[in-house]
C-alpha positions as CSV (number, residue, x, y, z in Angstrom):
1,M,0.2,0.1,-0.2
2,T,1.2,3.6,-1.0
3,A,2.0,5.8,2.4
4,E,0.9,9.2,1.3
5,L,2.7,11.4,3.4
6,V,2.1,14.7,5.0
7,R,4.9,17.0,5.9
8,G,7.5,15.9,8.8
9,Q,6.1,12.1,8.3
10,N,8.3,9.5,7.5
11,H,8.2,6.2,6.2
12,T,10.2,2.6,6.1
13,L,11.6,1.9,2.3
14,P,11.2,-2.0,1.8
15,Q,13.9,-1.8,-0.9
16,T,16.9,0.2,-1.8
17,R,16.9,0.5,-5.4
18,L,14.3,2.9,-6.3
19,E,12.8,5.8,-8.5
20,I,11.8,9.1,-7.0
21,R,9.1,10.7,-9.6
22,V,8.4,14.4,-9.9
23,S,5.4,16.4,-11.2
24,A,5.0,19.5,-12.1
25,G,3.1,21.8,-13.9
26,T,6.1,23.8,-14.7
27,P,9.3,23.1,-16.0
28,V,11.5,22.8,-12.5
29,V,15.2,21.9,-11.6
30,A,15.5,18.5,-9.9
31,G,18.6,17.5,-8.1
32,A,19.8,15.7,-4.9
33,T,22.3,16.3,-2.3
34,L,24.3,14.0,-0.3
35,G,24.6,14.5,3.4
36,D,26.8,12.9,6.4
37,E,25.3,11.8,9.5
38,D,24.4,15.7,10.2
39,G,22.8,16.3,7.1
40,T,25.8,18.4,6.2
41,V,27.3,18.7,2.5
42,H,30.7,18.7,2.6
43,G,31.7,19.8,-1.1
44,T,30.3,20.5,-4.9
45,E,31.1,16.6,-5.5
46,W,28.2,16.0,-3.3
47,V,25.7,17.5,-5.4
48,A,23.9,15.7,-8.2
49,H,22.3,18.5,-10.5
50,P,21.9,19.2,-14.1
51,G,25.5,20.2,-14.7
52,S,26.5,16.9,-12.8
53,P,23.8,14.8,-13.0
54,Q,25.5,11.4,-11.8
55,L,26.9,10.6,-8.7
56,P,27.5,6.9,-6.9
57,G,24.3,5.4,-6.4
58,L,22.5,8.7,-7.7
59,E,21.3,9.9,-11.0
60,V,19.2,13.1,-11.8
61,S,17.8,15.0,-14.7
62,G,20.3,16.6,-16.9
63,Q,17.7,19.6,-17.6
64,A,14.6,21.3,-16.4
65,A,11.4,19.7,-16.9
66,A,7.8,19.1,-16.0
67,E,8.3,15.3,-15.3
68,H,11.4,13.9,-13.6
69,R,12.6,10.3,-12.8
70,L,15.7,10.6,-10.3
71,A,17.7,7.1,-10.0
72,V,18.7,6.1,-6.6
73,D,20.7,2.7,-5.4
74,L,21.1,3.3,-1.8
75,D,23.4,0.2,-1.5
76,A,25.7,1.8,-4.0
77,L,25.9,5.2,-1.9
78,P,29.6,6.2,0.1
79,A,29.3,4.8,3.2
80,S,30.0,8.1,4.8
81,V,26.4,9.3,3.1
82,H,23.5,9.0,5.6
83,R,21.1,11.4,3.5
84,V,19.9,12.0,0.3
85,T,17.9,15.1,0.1
86,V,15.9,15.7,-3.0
87,L,15.4,19.4,-4.3
88,L,13.3,21.4,-6.6
89,A,14.0,24.8,-7.8
90,L,12.1,27.0,-10.2
91,P,14.9,28.2,-13.2
92,T,15.9,31.6,-13.3
93,G,16.3,34.0,-16.1
94,V,14.0,32.1,-18.4
95,G,10.9,33.9,-18.4
96,G,8.9,31.5,-16.4
97,P,7.1,31.6,-13.1
98,V,9.5,32.8,-10.3
99,R,7.5,31.5,-7.0
100,F,6.2,27.9,-6.1
101,G,2.9,29.9,-5.1
102,A,2.5,30.7,-8.8
103,V,2.1,27.2,-10.1
104,A,0.4,23.8,-9.4
105,S,1.7,22.1,-6.6
106,P,4.9,19.6,-7.2
107,F,4.0,15.5,-6.6
108,V,6.6,13.6,-5.7
109,A,6.3,9.7,-5.6
110,V,9.1,7.2,-4.4
111,T,8.5,3.9,-6.5
112,G,10.4,0.7,-6.9
113,L,11.9,-0.1,-10.1
114,E,8.9,-1.8,-11.5
115,G,6.8,1.5,-10.8
116,S,4.6,0.8,-7.7
117,E,4.5,3.8,-5.4
118,I,5.9,3.2,-2.0
119,A,5.5,6.7,-0.6
120,T,4.0,10.0,-1.8
121,F,4.1,13.7,-1.1
122,T,2.5,16.7,-2.3
123,L,4.0,20.0,-1.6
124,T,1.5,22.4,-0.4
125,G,1.5,25.6,1.2
126,L,4.5,27.2,-0.9
127,D,4.0,31.0,-1.8
128,T,7.3,33.4,-2.2
129,E,9.8,30.3,-2.3
130,S,11.9,29.5,-5.6
131,A,13.7,26.2,-4.3
132,V,12.1,23.4,-2.0
133,T,13.5,20.7,0.0
134,A,10.8,18.2,-1.2
135,L,11.8,15.1,0.6
136,E,15.0,13.2,2.2
137,L,15.8,9.7,2.3
138,Y,18.2,9.1,5.4
139,R,19.6,6.1,7.3
140,R,18.7,4.9,10.8
141,Q,20.0,1.8,12.7
142,G,20.8,0.2,9.4
143,A,17.6,0.9,7.7
144,W,16.3,3.5,5.3
145,K,13.5,5.7,5.1
146,V,11.8,8.5,3.8
147,R,10.8,11.6,5.2
148,A,8.4,14.6,3.5
149,V,10.2,17.8,4.2
150,G,8.6,20.6,2.3
151,Q,10.8,23.2,3.1
152,G,10.8,26.3,1.0
153,Y,13.5,29.0,0.5
154,A,12.4,32.3,-0.9
155,G,16.1,32.7,-1.7
156,G,16.5,30.0,-3.9
157,L,18.8,27.4,-4.8
158,A,21.4,29.2,-3.1
159,A,19.8,29.4,0.2
160,M,19.2,25.7,0.3
161,L,22.3,24.6,-0.4
162,A,24.0,27.1,2.1
163,D,21.4,25.5,4.7
164,Q,22.9,22.1,4.0
165,G,26.0,23.5,4.9
166,L,28.0,24.2,1.7
167,T,30.4,26.6,1.5
168,Q,30.2,27.2,-2.1
169,A,26.5,27.5,-2.3
170,A,26.1,30.8,-4.1
171,E,28.5,29.9,-7.0
172,L,27.1,26.3,-7.4
173,A,23.8,27.6,-7.4
174,H,24.7,30.2,-10.1
175,S,26.4,27.3,-12.1
176,I,23.3,24.9,-12.0
177,Q,21.2,27.7,-13.3
178,D,23.5,28.6,-16.0
179,A,23.1,24.6,-17.0
180,V,19.7,24.9,-16.9
181,A,19.6,27.8,-19.1
182,R,21.6,26.2,-21.7
183,A,19.4,23.0,-21.8
184,M,16.4,24.8,-21.5
185,A,15.5,24.1,-25.2
186,R,15.4,20.5,-24.5
187,S,12.8,20.8,-21.5
188,V,10.0,19.2,-21.4
189,A,6.9,21.1,-21.4
190,P,3.9,21.4,-19.1
191,P,1.5,19.2,-19.5
192,P,-1.3,20.9,-21.3
193,P,-4.6,21.3,-19.2
194,R,-7.7,19.1,-20.3
195,T,-11.0,19.9,-21.1
196,P,-12.8,22.1,-18.3
197,D,-15.8,19.9,-18.0
198,S,-13.7,16.6,-18.2
199,D,-12.8,16.3,-14.2
200,R,-12.2,18.5,-11.2
201,V,-11.3,21.5,-9.7
202,G,-7.5,22.8,-9.9
203,H,-5.8,21.8,-6.4
204,G,-2.9,24.5,-6.6
205,T,-1.6,27.1,-4.0
206,G,-2.1,29.9,-6.1
207,P,-4.9,32.4,-6.3
208,V,-8.3,30.8,-6.4
209,P,-10.0,30.7,-9.8
210,P,-13.2,32.0,-10.1
211,S,-16.3,30.2,-9.5
212,D,-17.4,29.4,-13.1
213,G,-19.7,26.6,-12.8
214,R,-16.8,24.4,-14.6
215,R,-15.1,21.5,-13.3
216,H,-11.2,21.2,-13.8
217,P,-8.8,18.6,-13.0
218,V,-7.4,17.7,-9.7
219,A,-6.4,14.8,-7.7
220,P,-8.1,13.8,-4.4
221,P,-6.3,14.9,-1.6
222,T,-5.7,12.6,1.3
223,A,-8.4,12.7,4.3
224,T,-5.6,13.8,6.9
225,Q,-5.9,16.4,9.7
226,P,-5.6,19.8,8.0
227,P,-3.2,22.5,9.3
228,E,-4.4,25.9,10.5
229,P,-6.1,27.6,8.3
230,L,-3.7,29.2,5.6
231,A,-2.8,33.0,5.6
232,E,-2.3,33.0,1.9
233,P,-4.4,35.9,0.2
234,I,-7.2,34.6,-1.9
235,T,-7.7,37.1,-5.5
236,P,-10.9,38.5,-5.5
237,P,-13.4,37.6,-8.5
238,S,-12.3,40.7,-10.3
239,A,-8.9,40.0,-10.7
240,A,-8.9,36.1,-11.1
241,T,-8.8,35.1,-14.5
242,T,-10.4,31.6,-16.0
243,G,-7.0,31.3,-18.4
244,G,-3.5,32.6,-17.9
245,P,-0.4,30.7,-17.3
246,I,-1.5,28.6,-14.4
247,N,-2.5,25.2,-14.7
248,Y,-4.5,24.1,-11.8
249,A,-4.5,20.7,-13.1
250,H,-3.3,18.2,-10.5
251,P,0.1,16.5,-11.8
252,R,-1.0,13.1,-10.5
253,R,-4.0,12.6,-12.3
254,Q,-3.6,12.6,-16.2
255,A,-5.5,9.5,-17.0
256,S,-8.2,6.9,-16.9
257,A,-11.0,9.5,-18.7
258,P,-14.3,9.7,-16.8
259,P,-17.2,7.9,-18.6
260,P,-19.1,10.6,-20.4
261,P,-22.5,12.0,-18.5
262,P,-25.6,11.8,-20.3
263,P,-26.4,14.8,-22.6
264,A,-27.8,17.9,-20.9
265,G,-31.4,19.4,-22.5
266,P,-31.1,22.7,-23.7
267,G,-30.5,25.0,-21.4
268,H,-29.8,22.8,-18.7
269,A,-26.6,22.1,-16.9
270,A,-25.2,18.1,-17.3
271,R,-27.2,15.9,-15.1
272,P,-24.8,14.5,-12.3
273,V,-23.6,11.1,-12.6
274,A,-22.0,8.9,-9.7
275,G,-18.6,7.8,-10.4
276,D,-18.0,10.6,-13.2
277,A,-14.2,11.0,-11.7
278,T,-10.8,9.6,-13.2
279,G,-9.9,6.1,-11.8
280,W,-9.6,2.2,-12.6
281,S,-12.5,1.3,-10.9
282,M,-15.8,2.2,-9.5
283,E,-14.6,2.6,-5.9
284,E,-11.8,4.8,-7.0
285,R,-13.8,6.9,-9.3
286,L,-16.1,7.7,-6.4
287,Y,-13.0,8.6,-4.0
288,N,-12.0,11.1,-6.4
289,Q,-15.4,12.3,-7.2
290,I,-16.2,12.7,-3.4
291,W,-12.8,14.8,-2.8
292,G,-13.6,16.5,-6.4
293,M,-16.9,17.8,-4.3
294,F,-14.8,19.0,-1.7
295,E,-12.6,21.2,-3.5
296,D,-15.4,22.3,-5.8
297,L,-17.4,23.6,-2.3
298,A,-13.8,24.9,-1.3
299,R,-13.5,26.9,-4.3
300,T,-16.9,28.1,-4.8
301,T,-17.1,29.3,-1.1
302,A,-13.6,31.2,-1.3
303,A,-14.7,32.9,-4.4
304,Y,-18.0,34.4,-2.6
305,R,-15.9,35.2,0.4
306,S,-13.2,37.0,-1.5
307,A,-16.1,38.9,-3.2
308,V,-18.0,39.9,-0.2
309,D,-14.9,40.9,1.1
310,F,-13.6,42.9,-2.3
311,A,-17.3,44.4,-2.3
312,E,-16.6,45.9,1.5
313,S,-13.3,47.0,0.6
314,R,-14.4,49.1,-2.3
315,M,-17.1,50.4,-0.4
316,D,-15.0,51.8,2.3
317,Q,-12.3,53.3,-0.6
318,E,-15.4,55.2,-2.0
319,L,-16.5,56.4,0.9
320,D,-13.3,57.5,2.2
321,R,-12.7,59.2,-1.3
322,S,-16.3,61.2,-1.2
323,L,-15.7,62.2,2.5
324,S,-12.4,63.6,1.8
325,D,-13.4,66.4,0.2
326,P,-15.1,69.0,2.4
327,R,-18.1,69.9,-0.1
328,N,-19.2,66.5,0.6
329,R,-19.5,66.6,4.2
330,I,-22.6,69.0,4.5
331,G,-25.7,68.9,2.6
332,G,-27.0,65.9,0.6
333,A,-23.8,65.0,-1.4
334,G,-22.1,62.9,1.7
335,D,-25.4,61.2,1.7
336,R,-25.7,60.2,-1.9
337,A,-22.2,59.1,-1.9
338,R,-23.0,56.6,0.6
339,E,-26.3,55.5,-0.9
340,Q,-24.3,54.7,-4.4
341,A,-21.5,52.8,-2.5
342,R,-23.8,50.7,-0.2
343,A,-26.0,50.3,-3.6
344,K,-22.7,49.0,-5.4
345,R,-21.6,47.0,-2.6
346,D,-25.1,45.2,-2.3
347,E,-25.1,44.6,-6.2
348,L,-21.6,42.7,-5.9
349,T,-22.7,40.9,-3.0
350,A,-25.8,39.7,-4.8
351,R,-24.0,38.7,-7.7
352,A,-21.6,36.9,-5.8
353,R,-24.2,35.0,-3.9
354,E,-26.2,33.8,-7.3
355,V,-23.1,32.5,-8.3
356,L,-22.6,30.7,-5.0
357,D,-26.1,29.5,-5.2
358,R,-25.9,28.0,-8.6
359,D,-22.6,26.4,-7.8
360,L,-24.4,24.9,-4.4
361,A,-27.5,23.8,-6.3
362,Q,-25.4,21.8,-8.9
363,L,-23.4,20.5,-6.0
364,A,-26.6,19.4,-3.8
365,A,-27.8,17.7,-7.2
366,E,-24.2,15.6,-7.6
367,S,-24.5,14.5,-3.5
368,A,-27.9,13.4,-4.5
369,V,-26.9,10.8,-6.8
370,V,-23.6,9.7,-5.2
371,E,-24.6,9.2,-1.7
372,P,-26.8,6.5,-2.5
373,A,-24.3,4.8,-4.9
374,L,-21.5,4.8,-2.4
375,P,-20.1,1.1,-0.8
376,A,-20.2,0.5,2.7
377,A,-16.7,1.9,3.4
378,Y,-17.8,5.4,2.4
379,A,-21.4,5.5,3.4
380,G,-23.1,6.5,6.0
381,W,-24.9,4.1,8.7
382,D,-28.2,5.0,7.1
383,N,-27.3,4.1,3.6
384,P,-29.5,0.7,2.8
385,V,-26.0,-0.5,1.6
386,W,-25.4,-1.6,5.3
387,H,-28.7,-4.0,5.5
388,A,-27.1,-5.9,3.0
389,Y,-23.6,-5.9,4.6
390,R,-21.3,-9.0,4.0
391,V,-17.7,-9.4,4.9
392,P,-15.7,-8.3,2.3
393,M,-12.7,-10.2,0.6
394,E,-10.6,-7.1,0.1
395,T,-9.4,-3.8,1.9
396,P,-11.0,-0.5,0.5
397,M,-9.1,2.3,-0.3
398,A,-10.7,4.4,2.4
399,L,-13.2,4.7,5.1
400,R,-15.9,7.5,6.0
401,I,-15.3,8.9,9.3
402,G,-17.6,11.8,9.3
403,D,-19.1,14.8,7.2
404,L,-17.6,18.1,6.7
405,H,-19.8,21.4,5.7
406,L,-19.5,25.1,5.8
407,P,-21.8,27.8,7.5
408,E,-22.8,29.1,3.6
409,S,-24.1,25.7,2.8
410,P,-24.9,23.7,6.0
411,D,-27.2,21.1,4.4
412,L,-24.7,20.3,1.7
413,R,-22.4,17.6,3.1
414,I,-19.4,16.3,1.9
415,P,-18.2,12.9,3.4
416,L,-14.6,13.0,4.8
417,L,-12.6,9.8,3.7
418,V,-9.3,8.6,5.3
419,R,-7.1,6.3,3.4
420,L,-6.5,2.5,4.6
421,P,-4.6,1.0,5.9
422,L,-4.6,4.0,8.8
423,E,-1.7,6.4,8.3
424,R,-1.8,8.0,11.7
425,G,-4.0,7.5,15.0
426,I,-7.6,9.2,15.9
427,W,-8.4,11.0,18.9
428,V,-11.8,11.5,19.8
429,D,-11.8,14.5,21.9
430,S,-14.3,13.9,24.9
431,G,-13.6,17.5,26.4
432,R,-15.1,20.7,26.1
433,T,-14.7,22.6,22.7
434,A,-16.1,25.7,21.8
435,S,-19.1,24.4,19.5
436,E,-22.5,25.2,20.3
437,A,-23.3,21.6,20.4
438,A,-20.7,21.0,23.5
439,A,-21.6,23.8,25.6
440,L,-25.0,22.6,25.7
441,M,-24.0,19.0,27.3
442,D,-22.2,18.1,30.8
443,T,-18.9,16.2,31.0
444,A,-20.3,12.8,31.7
445,Q,-22.5,13.0,28.8
446,L,-20.0,14.0,26.3
447,R,-17.2,11.2,27.4
448,R,-20.0,8.8,26.5
449,L,-20.7,10.0,23.3
450,A,-16.9,10.0,22.8
451,M,-16.6,6.6,23.6
452,E,-19.6,5.6,21.5
453,N,-18.4,7.3,18.6
454,A,-14.9,5.4,18.8
455,V,-16.7,1.9,19.1
456,A,-18.7,2.9,15.9
457,H,-15.4,3.9,14.1
458,A,-13.8,0.5,15.4
459,A,-16.9,-1.2,14.3
460,R,-16.7,0.5,11.0
461,L,-13.0,-0.9,10.5
462,L,-13.5,-4.1,11.6
463,A,-16.5,-4.3,8.7
464,V,-14.6,-3.4,6.1
465,Y,-11.5,-5.5,6.5
466,P,-11.6,-9.4,5.4
467,A,-11.9,-11.7,8.1
468,D,-9.1,-11.9,10.5
469,E,-7.2,-9.3,9.0
470,F,-8.2,-6.6,11.7
471,S,-8.0,-6.8,15.4
472,V,-9.6,-4.6,17.9
473,H,-7.9,-4.2,21.4
474,V,-9.6,-2.0,24.5
475,I,-7.9,-0.4,27.4
476,D,-10.5,1.1,30.1
477,P,-8.4,1.3,33.0
478,A,-11.5,2.2,35.3
479,G,-14.0,0.1,33.6
480,S,-16.1,3.3,32.9
481,A,-17.1,2.6,29.5
482,A,-18.9,-1.0,29.9
483,G,-21.8,0.4,28.5
484,A,-20.6,2.1,25.1
485,L,-18.4,-0.9,24.8
486,A,-21.5,-3.6,24.9
487,P,-21.8,-3.7,21.2
488,L,-18.0,-4.7,20.8
489,V,-17.8,-7.1,23.9
490,E,-21.6,-9.0,23.0
491,S,-20.8,-9.5,19.5
492,G,-17.3,-11.1,20.3
493,A,-15.5,-9.0,17.4
494,L,-13.0,-8.0,19.9
495,A,-9.8,-9.6,20.3
496,G,-10.0,-10.0,24.0
497,P,-12.0,-8.6,26.7
498,P,-11.2,-5.0,27.7
499,A,-8.5,-4.6,29.9
500,A,-8.8,-2.8,33.3
501,G,-6.4,-2.1,36.0
502,A,-2.8,-1.4,35.9
503,G,-2.1,-4.9,35.2
504,G,-4.1,-5.1,32.0
505,V,-3.0,-1.8,30.8
506,A,0.7,-3.2,31.0
507,S,-0.2,-6.4,29.4
508,V,-2.0,-4.9,26.5
509,L,0.8,-2.3,25.6
510,A,3.5,-4.7,26.3
511,Q,1.8,-7.2,23.9
512,L,1.0,-4.5,20.9
513,T,4.9,-3.1,21.7
514,R,6.3,-6.4,21.3
515,R,4.6,-6.9,18.0
516,V,5.7,-3.8,16.5
517,D,9.4,-4.5,17.4
518,L,9.3,-7.5,16.1
519,V,7.8,-6.8,12.7
520,Q,10.0,-3.6,12.5
521,M,13.0,-5.9,13.0
522,A,11.7,-8.4,10.6
523,I,11.6,-5.9,7.9
524,R,15.0,-4.7,8.2
525,A,16.4,-8.2,8.2
526,G,14.2,-9.2,5.1
527,A,12.9,-12.1,7.4
528,A,9.3,-11.4,7.4
529,D,9.0,-15.3,7.2
530,S,10.9,-15.7,10.7
531,L,8.3,-13.9,12.7
532,P,6.8,-16.2,15.6
533,P,3.8,-18.1,15.0
534,D,2.1,-16.8,17.3
535,L,2.2,-13.3,16.1
536,D,-1.0,-11.8,14.8
537,T,0.3,-9.9,11.4
538,G,-2.9,-8.4,10.7
539,E,-3.9,-4.7,11.5
540,Q,-4.4,-4.0,14.6
541,L,-6.4,-1.2,16.7
542,L,-6.0,-0.1,20.2
543,I,-8.8,1.7,22.0
544,V,-7.7,4.0,24.8
545,N,-10.6,5.2,26.7
546,D,-10.2,8.0,29.5
547,F,-6.7,8.7,28.7
548,P,-4.3,9.4,30.6
549,H,-6.1,8.0,33.9
550,G,-4.6,4.6,34.7
551,F,-1.4,5.4,33.2
552,D,2.0,5.4,34.7
553,D,5.2,6.9,32.7
554,R,6.1,3.6,31.3
555,A,2.6,3.2,30.4
556,V,2.7,6.8,28.4
557,T,6.3,6.1,27.1
558,Q,4.8,3.2,25.3
559,L,1.9,4.5,23.8
560,R,3.9,7.5,22.3
561,Y,5.8,4.8,20.8
562,L,3.1,2.8,19.5
563,A,1.7,6.4,18.2
564,D,5.0,7.1,16.3
565,E,6.1,3.8,15.2
566,G,2.5,1.6,15.2
567,P,1.1,2.8,11.7
568,S,4.1,2.0,9.6
569,V,3.7,-1.7,10.8
570,G,-0.2,-2.1,11.0
571,V,-0.6,-0.8,14.7
572,H,-2.9,1.9,15.2
573,L,-4.5,4.1,18.1
574,L,-7.9,5.4,18.8
575,M,-7.7,7.4,22.0
576,V,-10.7,8.9,23.6
577,A,-9.4,11.6,26.0
578,D,-9.9,15.2,27.2
579,R,-6.9,16.9,26.2
580,E,-7.0,19.2,29.5
581,D,-7.0,16.1,31.6
582,A,-3.6,15.2,30.4
583,G,-2.1,18.7,31.6
584,A,-0.5,17.2,34.7
585,Y,1.8,15.4,32.1
586,G,2.9,18.8,30.8
587,P,4.2,19.4,27.2
588,V,5.6,15.6,27.2
589,L,2.4,14.6,25.4
590,D,2.2,17.2,23.2
591,P,3.7,15.0,20.4
592,L,1.3,12.3,20.8
593,W,-2.0,14.9,20.3
594,R,-0.1,16.2,17.2
595,S,0.5,12.9,15.7
596,L,-3.3,11.9,16.0
597,L,-6.3,13.0,13.5
598,R,-8.6,15.2,16.1
599,I,-12.2,14.5,16.0
600,T,-15.0,15.2,18.3
601,P,-18.4,13.5,19.1
602,V,-20.5,16.3,18.2
603,A,-20.6,19.1,15.6
604,D,-17.4,21.4,15.5
605,D,-15.4,23.6,13.1
606,H,-12.1,22.6,14.0
607,L,-10.7,21.2,10.5
608,A,-9.1,23.4,8.1
609,D,-8.4,22.1,4.6
610,P,-4.9,22.7,3.0
611,W,-6.0,24.2,0.0
612,V,-8.0,27.9,1.1
613,G,-7.9,27.3,4.8
614,H,-11.6,27.3,5.3
615,A,-12.8,26.2,8.8
616,W,-15.0,23.2,8.2
617,T,-17.4,21.9,10.3
618,Y,-16.8,18.1,11.3
619,E,-20.3,16.2,11.9
620,P,-19.6,12.9,13.2
621,L,-21.6,9.8,11.6
622,G,-24.9,9.3,13.7
623,M,-27.0,6.3,14.2
624,P,-30.7,6.4,12.7
625,P,-33.2,6.4,15.6
626,G,-33.7,3.0,16.6
627,S,-31.7,1.3,14.2
628,R,-29.6,-1.9,15.5
629,V,-27.6,-1.5,12.3
630,L,-24.3,-1.7,14.6
631,E,-25.1,-4.8,16.3
632,Q,-26.3,-6.6,12.8
633,V,-22.5,-5.7,11.5
634,L,-20.6,-6.8,14.6
635,A,-22.7,-9.9,14.3
636,R,-21.9,-10.6,11.3
637,V,-18.2,-9.7,11.6
638,A,-18.0,-12.2,14.4
639,A,-19.5,-14.8,12.4
640,A,-16.8,-14.6,9.6
641,R,-14.0,-14.5,12.4
642,H,-15.5,-17.5,14.1
643,P,-17.4,-19.3,12.0
644,R,-17.6,-22.7,14.6
645,R,-19.4,-20.7,17.3
646,P,-23.0,-21.2,17.4
């Protein structure tokens, strides 16, 4: 399975002969540096670049291009090399873009020689930078890993190379750009934009295009906990253009055209069709379509908010200009100026709202046909697909863990999907939040809802994995979650009874820590067949209730270890905790919280997308009133896991 990395995340490399593939919407310079244990580059001979594209164990492109393939043989690197850093830069002096914020987000993939993806990384959030450290391959305890970096440099190549300790950074950067300029005629042109109606909204870090009701190409982003809202300004509709040099097509999505929609009648928009995005299977097309809808909603809302801000700013400027003339401060001239300015403001706002309503209606129609067509892993609990549920033979691409919506369209819900296997743990926040729903509940009610929410997520995970390929463990130190855990316990779907008390906590943590250690050692040694026969190699989920109550320092350390190292070898955390309760541990737990995807048991607007920084309201998946779908699904899971059990 491909690991889709976010900035700062790492992943173990299963092999040493690799390709690093780079896709960008404009020609870029690709190179790599070799560093010692501290990451220091000791000389120009440690840098592979277009003027010197080959080093022992490393080969890069000899020119600027929109597509690159870098060849790496980690076993052939000099013994003193402990780090290979992949860098990208925009060519200078050739009339192209001068900052990454004006081009589509570059995409980098680490693959095997046969083309299978090991890890991918999309470099979002860039603005004035003209050079960026994309990722690094580094040696740790005899094994190689890849880390997503995404560190940009407004000072360009010279600043980047100097940051890695190269004393001749400025001279080398100048020679690299000279070599690129000489070879620019041979560079590969950026891929042309596809037909506007062919796919999705573009996912770039530049200005948001105006809402024109059309779809543009895009790759589906992975659902992770987005960063804090971006401070990048959004171009107002009056300044944005539908054409221009920026290609908003995501470089990863270039193949597998979707099936054509039915023809539209005269004067009517095309009728929405479920699965009209790119992909090799209906599941992948629906996955891409859902995230295309997410970006469509983000785009059209950003355009509306930008238009409203622009209208307000224009009104203020007109009022300032009018009232700066003393002759307009008395009599009716000032009143007329204010009325005219407000009328223009209202007209611009009304036009923007009209466009927003049109786009929202189109998205609502699409949602109405997509939602009933979703497979169980993507569907809400109220979808009839769960009544025909059967234990699957294969693991799906992703899992739905809630819905997202914006204040401008509270009734339009976009499914929030996370890729499988989970690449980070989940934290269900049982504490007080700033949301109105949380304010109306007491602490005990919030904790009960949080644990019920965690049980529902665990049930969905059990349901979408093949039998015996996913196990759930529970730590409930005080036994306070017996009621919420009843569906899991009574169905027999748990790997064992919930662990209680200090002894139970220590036993479960020791068991999972041992599994992580053994699997990691087997991977590093290339001896996966030598694992103990009693070791469960399937995916493991640990539900921890009411953390940190009942955890001593050793248990906390083990839990942090599982959060950091567990996902790469199939051990995942589902924490139910109030962060304020963990304050007694001080900052020692901050890395733990930052490594988890935070969700809430009630509606809360704490998620921000990495594109335009909207504050999205997260809505947990609710059970239909009086429904026993959860118990029915768990009963079928348990029957598949224990076929001989009566």
